[in-house]
Steps between C-alpha positions, in 0.01 A plus 500: 500500500701570809306619803549547873718235660617372162642843414677520835650153452610582145656827614684314777632249246613788277672670794681173575617481139305185416251676273550792264329815623412582138300174488308593815424840350374347172271256681340760728188647337436731795775746408497764230231498237519130410150417624334793322698435182401133508130588540524761223646233270202273564260790439680583175473140381132487595430811291651350184258370235422129499780340295316176421260424222623768258502395135829625356476329161220351295504347153252308290653182359368255242185293551334738751787462744587807707831551676518719813783601730351568843694609808477253789672421832859387455460213742839489670710772662865458582629776722838532665549764766689537824389649830231728363170418673313769307580318174281199583203735537568647155541152348172381653315812381632455145411129504145572611453787255623288210262217589777272623372355828699338776457159654794506741748751634748623238376254237269669254295283266208568269165508672279208388199733493464839332670748733328832544623686805303791642756774558308700756717711727566300814564658836870484575675603818860577585666198665591540864 
């Protein structure tokens, strides 16, 4: 997210023609409704039902063997996006909601332990 001196430097680079002004505008979460829209997206994801552990198919097979199809975390996310800082927040919220935990920035892997996230409303403030 661009803030303070970084915004001024980016705007100076755009004015000098070394950086596209549209890029500066996309990266700045302080303008327009980007921040509120981003937070609303996280709230919307949090309000969705838990997608993991749902039995979508069950069948009794021979010799007392039962077959179940149960929803579970997908394990790996591959996401390609350009200059949209609000997108990483949406990706992280979806990964957490689906039970896919992270172990390093931008590399999502299955959590080794059962992942149950408490989606209590966190206090969020407008960036300065």
